[in-house]
C-alpha positions as CSV (number, residue, x, y, z in Angstrom):
1,M,19.5,14.1,21.5
2,N,23.0,12.9,22.5
3,Y,24.3,16.5,22.1
4,T,28.4,15.3,22.7
5,S,27.8,13.0,19.2
6,V,25.9,15.9,17.6
7,D,29.3,17.9,18.2
8,N,31.5,15.6,16.8
9,K,29.7,15.5,13.5
10,K,30.3,17.9,10.3
11,P,28.9,22.0,10.5
12,V,26.5,21.4,7.6
13,V,25.1,17.7,9.4
14,R,25.0,19.2,13.1
15,F,23.0,21.7,11.7
16,F,21.0,20.4,9.8
17,T,20.8,17.8,13.2
18,Q,19.9,20.6,15.5
19,Q,17.4,22.5,13.0
20,K,15.6,19.4,11.7
21,Q,12.2,21.1,13.4
22,I,12.8,24.1,11.8
23,L,13.4,22.7,8.6
24,I,10.9,20.2,8.5
25,F,8.2,23.3,9.7
26,I,9.4,25.1,6.8
27,T,9.2,22.7,4.0
28,K,5.7,22.0,5.2
29,I,5.0,25.6,4.9
30,L,6.6,25.1,0.7
31,I,4.9,22.6,0.3
32,A,1.8,24.3,1.0
33,A,3.0,27.3,-0.9
34,G,3.0,25.0,-3.8
35,L,0.4,23.0,-3.9
36,L,-1.7,26.3,-3.5
37,Y,0.1,27.7,-6.7
38,Y,-0.1,25.0,-8.3
39,L,-3.3,24.2,-8.3
40,V,-4.5,27.2,-9.0
41,S,-2.2,27.8,-12.4
42,S,-2.2,24.3,-13.5
43,I,-5.7,23.3,-14.2
44,D,-8.2,24.6,-16.1
45,Y,-11.1,24.0,-13.9
46,A,-13.8,25.4,-16.5
47,Q,-12.7,22.3,-18.8
48,I,-13.1,19.6,-16.3
49,I,-16.8,19.6,-15.2
50,P,-18.4,20.3,-19.2
51,A,-15.4,16.8,-19.9
52,I,-17.1,14.9,-17.0
53,E,-20.3,15.7,-17.8
54,D,-19.9,14.0,-21.7
55,A,-17.8,11.2,-20.1
56,N,-18.9,8.0,-19.2
57,L,-18.9,7.9,-15.4
58,W,-18.7,4.7,-15.0
59,L,-15.6,4.4,-16.4
60,I,-14.4,7.2,-14.6
61,G,-15.5,5.7,-11.8
62,A,-13.7,2.3,-12.3
63,A,-10.0,4.2,-13.0
64,L,-10.7,5.5,-10.2
65,V,-11.4,3.1,-8.0
66,L,-8.0,1.1,-9.8
67,S,-6.3,4.5,-7.9
68,F,-6.5,2.5,-4.8
69,V,-5.3,-0.5,-6.6
70,N,-2.6,1.6,-7.6
71,I,-1.7,3.3,-4.2
72,F,-1.4,-0.2,-2.3
73,L,0.9,-1.3,-4.9
74,Q,3.0,1.5,-4.4
75,Y,2.8,0.7,-0.6
76,F,3.7,-2.3,-0.8
77,K,6.9,-2.6,-3.5
78,W,7.6,0.8,-0.5
79,K,7.2,-1.7,2.4
80,L,9.9,-4.2,1.1
81,T,12.4,-1.3,0.1
82,S,11.7,-0.2,3.6
83,N,12.1,-3.6,5.4
84,N,15.2,-4.6,3.0
85,I,17.2,-1.5,2.5
86,L,16.2,1.0,5.8
87,D,15.5,-2.0,8.1
88,E,11.5,-0.3,9.0
89,N,9.1,-2.1,9.3
90,S,6.6,0.1,10.7
91,R,3.7,0.1,8.3
92,S,2.0,3.6,8.8
93,K,5.5,5.2,8.6
94,I,5.5,3.4,5.6
95,L,2.9,4.9,4.3
96,T,3.0,8.2,5.3
97,S,6.6,8.4,3.8
98,L,5.0,7.0,1.1
99,Y,2.0,10.1,1.1
100,Y,4.9,12.6,2.1
101,G,6.4,12.0,-0.9
102,F,3.7,12.9,-3.6
103,S,2.7,16.2,-1.9
104,A,6.8,17.1,-2.3
105,G,7.6,15.5,-5.2
106,I,4.6,16.5,-7.6
107,I,5.4,20.0,-6.5
108,T,9.7,19.9,-8.1
109,P,10.3,19.7,-11.5
110,L,11.6,16.0,-12.4
111,R,9.8,15.1,-8.9
112,I,13.0,15.1,-6.8
113,G,10.8,16.5,-4.0
114,E,9.6,13.4,-3.2
115,Y,12.7,12.4,-1.7
116,F,13.8,14.7,0.6
117,G,9.8,14.2,1.4
118,R,9.7,10.4,1.7
119,A,12.8,11.2,4.3
120,I,10.2,13.0,6.7
121,A,9.1,10.3,8.2
122,F,11.9,8.0,9.0
123,R,13.4,10.2,12.1
124,N,16.2,7.9,12.7
125,K,17.5,7.8,9.0
126,T,19.4,9.9,7.0
127,V,18.2,11.9,3.8
128,I,20.8,10.2,1.6
129,Q,20.0,6.6,3.3
130,V,16.3,7.1,2.0
131,S,17.0,8.7,-1.5
132,I,19.2,5.8,-2.1
133,A,16.0,3.8,-0.6
134,T,13.7,5.6,-2.9
135,L,16.1,5.8,-5.8
136,I,16.2,1.7,-6.1
137,D,11.9,1.6,-5.5
138,K,11.7,3.1,-8.0
139,F,14.4,1.3,-10.4
140,F,12.2,-1.6,-10.8
141,P,9.2,0.1,-12.4
142,L,11.8,2.0,-14.7
143,I,12.7,-0.9,-16.1
144,I,9.7,-2.8,-16.9
145,V,8.6,1.2,-18.4
146,V,11.5,1.2,-20.8
147,S,11.5,-3.1,-21.8
148,L,7.6,-2.8,-23.0
149,G,8.5,0.5,-23.9
150,S,10.9,0.1,-26.1
151,I,8.6,-2.6,-27.7
152,S,5.4,-1.1,-28.1
153,S,7.6,1.2,-29.9
154,L,9.1,-0.9,-32.2
155,F,5.5,-1.9,-33.4
156,F,4.4,2.0,-33.8
157,I,7.3,2.8,-35.9
158,Y,7.2,-0.2,-38.2
159,Q,3.4,1.0,-38.6
160,F,3.2,4.5,-39.0
161,Y,7.1,4.8,-40.1
162,V,9.3,3.7,-43.4
163,V,12.1,2.7,-41.3
164,S,14.2,-0.7,-41.0
165,I,12.4,-3.6,-38.7
166,Y,16.5,-4.5,-38.9
167,V,17.5,-0.9,-37.4
168,I,14.7,-0.8,-34.7
169,I,15.5,-4.3,-33.1
170,A,18.9,-3.4,-32.8
171,L,18.6,0.2,-31.0
172,F,15.8,-2.0,-29.2
173,I,18.4,-4.6,-28.4
174,V,21.6,-2.7,-27.5
175,V,19.1,-0.4,-24.5
176,F,16.9,-3.6,-23.6
177,S,20.6,-4.9,-22.8
178,L,22.1,-1.7,-21.7
179,F,19.2,-1.5,-18.4
180,Y,19.7,-5.3,-17.4
181,F,23.2,-5.4,-17.4
182,F,23.6,-1.9,-14.9
183,A,20.3,-4.2,-13.1
184,L,21.7,-7.4,-13.0
185,L,25.3,-5.6,-11.8
186,M,23.6,-3.3,-9.0
187,L,22.6,-6.6,-7.7
188,S,25.5,-8.8,-7.8
189,R,27.4,-9.5,-5.0
190,K,30.6,-10.2,-6.5
191,F,30.5,-6.5,-8.2
192,W,30.9,-5.0,-4.5
193,D,33.8,-7.2,-4.2
194,S,35.6,-6.7,-6.9
195,L,38.3,-4.4,-7.9
196,L,37.0,-1.7,-9.7
197,F,34.6,-1.2,-7.3
198,S,37.5,-1.0,-4.3
199,K,39.7,1.4,-6.2
200,I,37.0,3.3,-6.6
201,K,35.9,3.1,-2.9
202,K,39.7,4.9,-2.3
203,I,38.4,8.0,-3.7
204,K,37.7,10.2,-0.5
205,R,35.2,12.1,-2.0
206,M,33.2,9.4,-3.2
207,N,34.2,6.9,0.0
208,S,31.0,8.0,2.1
209,L,29.0,7.9,-1.0
210,I,29.6,3.8,-1.8
211,E,30.0,2.9,1.6
212,T,26.1,4.6,1.4
213,F,25.0,2.5,-1.9
214,K,26.7,-0.8,-0.5
215,T,23.0,-0.8,1.0
216,L,22.4,-2.8,-2.0
217,K,25.0,-5.8,-1.3
218,V,21.9,-7.3,1.0
219,L,19.2,-7.6,-2.4
220,D,18.5,-10.8,-2.7
221,R,16.7,-12.9,-5.8
222,K,14.1,-13.0,-3.5
223,Y,13.3,-9.8,-3.1
224,F,14.8,-8.7,-6.5
225,L,11.5,-11.1,-8.1
226,K,9.2,-9.6,-5.6
227,M,9.8,-6.1,-6.6
228,S,9.5,-7.0,-11.0
229,F,6.4,-8.1,-9.9
230,I,4.8,-5.9,-8.0
231,S,6.3,-3.1,-10.3
232,F,5.0,-5.3,-13.6
233,L,0.7,-5.1,-11.6
234,F,1.7,-1.4,-10.7
235,Y,2.6,-0.5,-14.1
236,T,-0.2,-2.4,-15.4
237,C,-2.7,-0.9,-13.2
238,F,-1.3,2.0,-14.7
239,L,-1.9,1.4,-18.2
240,I,-5.7,0.5,-17.6
241,Q,-6.4,3.8,-16.3
242,F,-5.3,5.4,-18.6
243,A,-7.1,2.8,-21.1
244,I,-10.7,2.8,-19.5
245,L,-10.4,7.2,-19.0
246,V,-9.7,6.9,-22.5
247,S,-12.8,4.7,-23.7
248,A,-14.8,7.4,-20.9
249,F,-14.3,10.2,-22.8
250,S,-14.0,8.6,-26.4
251,H,-16.8,6.5,-25.7
252,H,-14.8,3.9,-28.1
253,F,-13.6,0.8,-26.9
254,Y,-10.0,-0.1,-28.6
255,F,-9.3,-0.9,-25.5
256,L,-5.6,-3.0,-26.9
257,N,-5.2,0.2,-28.6
258,F,-5.9,2.3,-25.8
259,L,-2.8,0.1,-23.6
260,W,-0.5,0.3,-26.4
261,I,-0.7,4.1,-26.4
262,A,-0.6,4.1,-22.7
263,N,2.7,2.4,-23.0
264,L,4.3,4.6,-25.5
265,I,3.3,7.8,-23.5
266,M,5.2,6.5,-20.7
267,F,8.2,5.6,-22.4
268,V,8.1,8.8,-24.1
269,K,7.9,10.6,-20.7
270,T,10.5,8.4,-19.1
271,V,13.3,9.0,-22.3
272,I,12.1,12.8,-22.2
273,P,11.9,13.7,-18.7
274,P,9.6,16.5,-18.1
275,V,10.7,19.2,-16.2
276,S,7.3,20.8,-15.4
277,L,5.9,20.1,-11.8
278,G,3.9,17.5,-11.5
279,E,5.2,16.3,-14.9
280,L,2.5,18.3,-16.6
281,G,3.3,18.5,-20.4
282,I,5.3,16.2,-22.0
283,R,2.5,13.3,-21.3
284,E,-0.7,15.3,-22.3
285,G,1.9,16.3,-25.5
286,A,2.3,12.8,-25.7
287,S,-1.0,11.9,-24.9
288,I,-2.6,13.8,-28.2
289,Y,0.4,12.8,-30.2
290,F,-0.6,9.3,-30.1
291,L,-4.1,9.7,-29.8
292,T,-4.5,11.8,-32.7
293,M,-2.3,9.0,-35.0
294,M,-4.6,6.2,-34.2
295,G,-8.2,9.2,-35.2
296,E,-8.7,9.8,-31.6
297,T,-9.8,14.1,-30.8
298,S,-6.6,16.3,-29.1
299,L,-9.4,17.0,-26.5
300,V,-10.2,12.9,-25.6
301,A,-6.4,13.1,-25.1
302,F,-5.9,15.6,-23.0
303,N,-9.2,15.0,-20.9
304,A,-7.6,11.6,-20.1
305,S,-4.2,12.5,-19.7
306,I,-5.4,14.8,-16.8
307,F,-7.9,13.0,-15.3
308,L,-5.5,10.4,-14.8
309,F,-2.8,13.3,-13.1
310,I,-5.4,13.9,-10.8
311,I,-6.7,10.5,-9.4
312,N,-3.3,9.1,-9.2
313,L,-0.5,12.0,-8.8
314,L,-3.3,15.5,-7.4
315,I,-5.6,13.2,-5.2
316,P,-2.6,11.7,-3.0
317,S,-0.5,15.0,-3.2
318,L,-3.1,16.7,-1.3
319,I,-4.4,13.7,1.5
320,G,0.0,13.7,2.2
321,L,-0.6,17.6,2.6
322,V,-2.5,17.0,5.2
323,L,-1.4,14.6,6.7
324,L,2.1,16.1,7.0
325,M,0.2,19.8,8.5
326,K,-1.0,17.0,11.0
327,R,2.4,16.4,11.8
328,S,3.6,16.2,15.2
329,N,6.8,19.0,15.8
330,A,7.5,16.7,18.8
């Protein structure tokens, strides 16, 4: 370690640099304790076994297999971002970082722990650098969710409520335009060289953060297109998983309707971000609301939602915890 460079840093930065291994150890304990508490308090195991016994196990198996596809697409997306923004090419570090993020994110409201969790695997990167990369990594699926979710909501409101189609279309255009304008702005090289940006950069308190955000300047059209495509595949995989699980528990095969419902649930969960651990609450409530509107039972809705959470978040989080606890302190 270069102690001279450390001594020249600000006290807070110097503390985090010198005490890094202790902080990582404390983080391991907190994540482990949080996951154990979460498993004990949040999962109703008495309902899981009967739900499985009455469900179509082949379909549950299919949803479980798709979880591997889901993880791979998230890994590939994170790899693209790590390569382009963090200049990190180690596949093992990138994959480990993703799993650390699962573990840290599931026990924190709004999954904010994922930003710090992903940073643990990259010893030569700051938390802010990794957090910005994570934010960009999540921004592309967000665009997909808002776009497709807005369209799904448009059809749902028009079908079930007496609302003017013109009002709904106008709202959709406004939301859709704002998100895409922001995306194009952040990916435009002209923005980083603009008069507005130069004025913001002169603010001392904002300067270091702005300089970090300038990493976005390296993003090009090729990266944008790849991330958009992979994010679309990832989101589609998620929707298919939910539709399969609803079919498994309901023994009905209205697949297109279930895909539609999955889209609505994700949109609601995005518009009303849950503050509970593991995102439980909003997702289950939205599942029950939309599926009962379609004639399914609340039990089917709850089971499909909780199983989707188990195979896509809980199991990867436990794997991440194992990897984190095995991490060398060297």
